[in-house]
Residue frames as a rotation matrix with the C-alpha (Angstrom) as fourth column:
MET 1
-0.233 -0.577 -0.783 -13.41
-0.076 0.813 -0.577 -6.50
0.969 -0.075 -0.234 -2.99
GLU 2
0.526 0.565 0.636 -14.90
-0.688 -0.158 0.709 -7.86
0.501 -0.810 0.305 0.20
ARG 3
0.895 -0.237 0.378 -12.60
-0.090 0.735 0.672 -10.81
-0.437 -0.636 0.636 0.89
VAL 4
0.237 -0.888 -0.394 -8.89
-0.916 -0.069 -0.394 -11.52
0.323 0.454 -0.830 0.54
PHE 5
-0.676 -0.467 -0.570 -8.11
-0.359 0.884 -0.299 -15.25
0.643 0.002 -0.766 0.44
GLY 6
-0.118 0.765 -0.633 -11.47
0.474 0.604 0.641 -15.89
0.873 -0.225 -0.434 2.09
VAL 7
-0.415 -0.077 -0.907 -10.89
0.890 -0.238 -0.388 -13.45
-0.186 -0.968 0.167 4.97
PRO 8
0.684 0.707 0.180 -13.13
0.726 -0.683 -0.080 -10.35
0.066 0.185 -0.980 5.24
THR 9
-0.017 -0.755 0.656 -11.25
0.607 -0.529 -0.593 -7.13
0.795 0.388 0.467 4.48
THR 10
0.637 0.316 0.703 -12.46
-0.251 -0.777 0.578 -5.19
0.728 -0.545 -0.416 7.53
PRO 11
0.942 -0.336 -0.004 -10.46
0.110 0.297 0.948 -7.17
-0.318 -0.894 0.317 10.13
ILE 12
0.252 -0.887 0.387 -7.43
0.967 0.214 -0.137 -7.09
0.039 0.409 0.912 7.82
ALA 13
0.158 -0.144 0.977 -7.70
0.326 -0.926 -0.189 -3.30
0.932 0.348 -0.099 7.50
ILE 14
0.883 0.200 0.425 -8.07
-0.314 -0.421 0.851 -2.86
0.349 -0.885 -0.309 11.26
ALA 15
0.766 -0.643 -0.012 -5.07
0.500 0.584 0.640 -5.12
-0.404 -0.496 0.769 11.96
LEU 16
0.069 -0.767 0.638 -2.90
0.935 -0.174 -0.310 -3.32
0.349 0.618 0.705 9.40
ALA 17
0.402 0.130 0.906 -3.91
-0.008 -0.989 0.146 0.10
0.915 -0.066 -0.397 10.76
ALA 18
0.983 -0.048 0.175 -3.06
-0.175 0.011 0.985 -1.02
-0.049 -0.999 0.003 14.31
LEU 19
0.502 -0.850 0.162 0.29
0.814 0.527 0.242 -2.43
-0.291 0.011 0.957 13.14
TRP 20
0.071 -0.437 0.897 1.10
0.652 -0.660 -0.373 0.81
0.755 0.611 0.238 11.31
LEU 21
0.696 0.252 0.673 0.17
-0.272 -0.774 0.572 2.85
0.665 -0.581 -0.470 14.38
LEU 22
0.917 -0.398 -0.024 2.37
0.215 0.443 0.870 0.66
-0.336 -0.803 0.492 16.58
CYS 23
0.186 -0.885 0.427 5.33
0.982 0.146 -0.124 1.08
0.047 0.442 0.896 14.21
ALA 24
0.206 -0.059 0.977 4.80
0.289 -0.950 -0.119 4.84
0.935 0.307 -0.179 14.05
LEU 25
0.922 0.169 0.349 4.70
-0.271 -0.362 0.892 5.05
0.277 -0.917 -0.288 17.86
VAL 26
0.672 -0.741 -0.020 7.93
0.630 0.557 0.541 3.05
-0.390 -0.376 0.840 18.12
VAL 27
0.008 -0.673 0.740 9.67
0.876 -0.353 -0.330 5.36
0.483 0.650 0.587 15.64
VAL 28
0.444 0.215 0.870 8.44
-0.092 -0.955 0.283 8.46
0.891 -0.206 -0.404 17.49
ALA 29
0.996 -0.074 0.051 9.51
-0.040 0.139 0.990 7.00
-0.080 -0.988 0.135 20.85
LEU 30
0.367 -0.919 0.147 12.98
0.903 0.389 0.183 6.19
-0.225 0.066 0.972 19.49
GLY 31
0.026 -0.316 0.949 13.22
0.606 -0.749 -0.266 9.70
0.795 0.582 0.172 18.05
LEU 32
0.717 0.293 0.633 12.27
-0.273 -0.717 0.641 11.31
0.642 -0.632 -0.434 21.34
ARG 33
0.929 -0.368 -0.042 14.71
0.224 0.467 0.855 9.11
-0.295 -0.804 0.517 23.24
ASN 34
-0.033 -0.985 0.167 17.67
0.728 0.091 0.680 9.70
-0.685 0.144 0.714 20.96
ARG 35
0.784 0.440 -0.439 17.48
0.123 -0.802 -0.585 13.19
-0.609 0.405 -0.682 19.46
VAL 36
-0.134 -0.913 -0.385 21.01
-0.472 -0.283 0.835 13.01
-0.871 0.294 -0.393 18.07
LEU 37
-0.651 -0.067 0.756 19.98
0.485 0.730 0.482 10.37
-0.584 0.680 -0.443 15.54
VAL 38
0.454 0.871 0.189 17.01
0.774 -0.280 -0.568 12.50
-0.441 0.404 -0.801 14.48
ARG 39
0.599 -0.299 -0.742 19.28
-0.296 -0.945 0.142 15.51
-0.743 0.135 -0.655 13.95
LEU 40
-0.516 -0.847 0.127 21.76
-0.241 0.286 0.927 13.43
-0.822 0.448 -0.352 11.97
ALA 41
-0.374 0.450 0.811 19.01
0.793 0.608 0.028 12.04
-0.480 0.654 -0.585 9.75
LEU 42
0.684 0.726 -0.069 17.30
0.606 -0.618 -0.500 15.38
-0.406 0.300 -0.863 9.14
ARG 43
0.250 -0.680 -0.689 20.61
-0.269 -0.733 0.625 17.12
-0.930 0.029 -0.366 8.49
GLN 44
-0.645 -0.576 0.502 21.21
0.240 0.471 0.849 14.94
-0.725 0.668 -0.166 5.42
ILE 45
0.261 0.844 0.469 17.99
0.781 0.101 -0.616 15.95
-0.567 0.527 -0.633 3.63
PRO 46
0.893 0.100 -0.439 19.09
-0.129 -0.877 -0.463 19.41
-0.432 0.470 -0.770 2.44
ARG 47
-0.041 -0.993 -0.110 22.64
-0.573 -0.066 0.817 18.19
-0.818 0.097 -0.566 1.78
ARG 48
-0.899 -0.240 0.367 21.57
0.095 0.710 0.698 15.45
-0.428 0.662 -0.615 -0.61
ARG 49
-0.227 0.875 -0.428 18.67
-0.632 -0.466 -0.619 17.01
-0.741 0.130 0.659 -2.48
ALA 50
-0.240 0.112 -0.964 19.01
-0.916 0.301 0.263 14.88
0.320 0.947 0.030 -5.62
GLN 51
-0.884 -0.129 -0.449 19.11
-0.020 0.971 -0.240 11.63
0.466 -0.203 -0.861 -3.66
THR 52
-0.750 0.660 -0.050 16.18
0.022 -0.050 -0.999 12.72
-0.661 -0.750 0.023 -1.49
GLY 53
-0.131 0.706 -0.696 14.18
-0.868 -0.421 -0.263 13.63
-0.479 0.570 0.668 -4.59
LEU 54
-0.437 -0.095 -0.894 14.97
-0.697 0.665 0.269 10.35
0.569 0.741 -0.357 -6.33
VAL 55
-0.979 0.098 -0.178 14.01
0.187 0.775 -0.604 8.28
0.079 -0.625 -0.777 -3.29
THR 56
-0.490 0.845 -0.213 10.75
-0.228 -0.360 -0.905 10.21
-0.841 -0.395 0.369 -2.91
LEU 57
-0.106 0.415 -0.904 9.98
-0.988 -0.148 0.047 9.88
-0.114 0.898 0.426 -6.62
GLY 58
-0.721 -0.236 -0.651 10.74
-0.385 0.918 0.094 6.14
0.576 0.319 -0.753 -6.53
LEU 59
-0.906 0.423 -0.015 8.46
0.220 0.441 -0.870 5.58
-0.361 -0.791 -0.493 -3.55
MET 60
-0.216 0.861 -0.460 5.63
-0.557 -0.496 -0.667 7.52
-0.802 0.112 0.586 -5.21
LEU 61
-0.229 0.072 -0.971 6.07
-0.948 0.211 0.239 5.64
0.222 0.975 0.020 -8.49
SER 62
-0.902 -0.140 -0.408 6.15
-0.085 0.985 -0.149 2.21
0.423 -0.100 -0.901 -6.86
SER 63
-0.705 0.709 -0.017 3.04
0.065 0.042 -0.997 3.04
-0.706 -0.704 -0.076 -4.80
THR 64
-0.074 0.672 -0.737 1.24
-0.845 -0.435 -0.311 4.14
-0.530 0.600 0.600 -7.96
ILE 65
-0.480 -0.170 -0.860 2.23
-0.728 0.624 0.283 0.98
0.489 0.763 -0.424 -9.85
ILE 66
-0.983 0.108 -0.147 1.10
0.171 0.831 -0.529 -1.34
0.065 -0.545 -0.836 -7.05
THR 67
-0.462 0.862 -0.206 -2.20
-0.167 -0.313 -0.935 0.52
-0.871 -0.398 0.288 -6.61
THR 68
-0.099 0.386 -0.917 -2.84
-0.978 -0.207 0.018 0.41
-0.183 0.899 0.398 -10.36
ALA 69
-0.771 -0.234 -0.592 -2.09
-0.392 0.907 0.152 -3.33
0.502 0.349 -0.791 -10.46
PHE 70
-0.867 0.498 -0.017 -4.57
0.291 0.480 -0.828 -4.02
-0.404 -0.722 -0.561 -7.67
GLY 71
-0.217 0.817 -0.535 -7.21
-0.477 -0.567 -0.672 -1.81
-0.852 0.110 0.512 -9.31
THR 72
-0.294 0.044 -0.955 -6.74
-0.940 0.168 0.297 -3.51
0.174 0.985 -0.008 -12.68
GLY 73
-0.942 -0.093 -0.321 -6.96
-0.051 0.989 -0.136 -6.96
0.330 -0.112 -0.937 -11.13
ASP 74
-0.651 0.755 -0.075 -10.16
0.173 0.052 -0.983 -6.09
-0.739 -0.653 -0.165 -9.27
THR 75
-0.117 0.601 -0.791 -11.68
-0.791 -0.537 -0.291 -4.58
-0.600 0.592 0.538 -12.42
MET 76
-0.524 -0.137 -0.841 -10.85
-0.729 0.582 0.359 -7.66
0.440 0.801 -0.405 -14.50
SER 77
-0.979 0.178 -0.098 -12.20
0.203 0.829 -0.520 -10.02
-0.011 -0.530 -0.848 -11.83
HIS 78
-0.392 0.881 -0.264 -15.43
-0.104 -0.327 -0.939 -8.06
-0.914 -0.341 0.220 -11.60
ALA 79
-0.137 0.320 -0.937 -15.81
-0.957 -0.286 0.042 -7.92
-0.254 0.903 0.346 -15.39
ILE 80
-0.766 -0.193 -0.613 -15.23
-0.414 0.877 0.242 -11.66
0.491 0.440 -0.752 -15.77
ARG 81
-0.885 0.461 -0.061 -17.66
0.340 0.551 -0.762 -12.53
-0.318 -0.696 -0.644 -12.97
THR 82
-0.249 0.827 -0.503 -20.29
-0.326 -0.561 -0.761 -10.19
-0.912 -0.025 0.410 -14.41
VAL 83
-0.021 0.196 -0.980 -20.00
-0.988 -0.156 -0.011 -11.11
-0.155 0.968 0.197 -18.09
GLU 84
-0.834 -0.510 -0.209 -19.07
-0.544 0.824 0.162 -14.79
0.089 0.248 -0.965 -17.91
PRO 85
-0.641 0.587 0.495 -22.32
0.076 0.690 -0.720 -16.38
-0.764 -0.424 -0.486 -16.61
PRO 86
0.408 0.849 -0.336 -24.61
-0.366 -0.185 -0.912 -15.00
-0.836 0.495 0.235 -19.36
VAL 87
0.077 -0.446 -0.892 -22.06
-0.997 -0.025 -0.073 -15.78
0.010 0.895 -0.446 -22.07
SER 88
-0.894 -0.447 0.040 -21.35
-0.448 0.893 -0.033 -19.33
-0.021 -0.048 -0.999 -20.91
GLY 89
-0.339 0.858 0.386 -25.07
-0.023 0.403 -0.915 -19.93
-0.941 -0.319 -0.117 -20.46
ALA 90
0.497 0.497 -0.712 -25.68
-0.682 -0.283 -0.674 -18.89
-0.536 0.820 0.199 -24.06
LEU 91
-0.294 -0.696 -0.655 -22.91
-0.934 0.354 0.043 -21.18
0.202 0.625 -0.754 -25.28
MET 92
-0.867 -0.058 0.495 -24.27
-0.277 0.881 -0.383 -24.17
-0.415 -0.469 -0.780 -23.38
LYS 93
0.054 0.995 0.087 -27.72
-0.368 0.101 -0.924 -23.99
-0.928 0.017 0.371 -25.01
């Protein structure tokens, strides 16, 4: 896949990576500025193991489903573009 809605994927990937880096830096800066909130958040992980596990499992499952959907769509698009011209050409004759 080289284009998304007519836009090359390289600039999109660079923009998304920069946006992710900016968000990560903001979260780290907020964590360094307010350590009490970080302690409160991290303290809940061992206390609520089942909830932490379910949230982690849900995030992993949703990421897998979305990735699989994109992969399947790309595969079908490629197969249709590859197979369709010879088949339609044979039908037109």
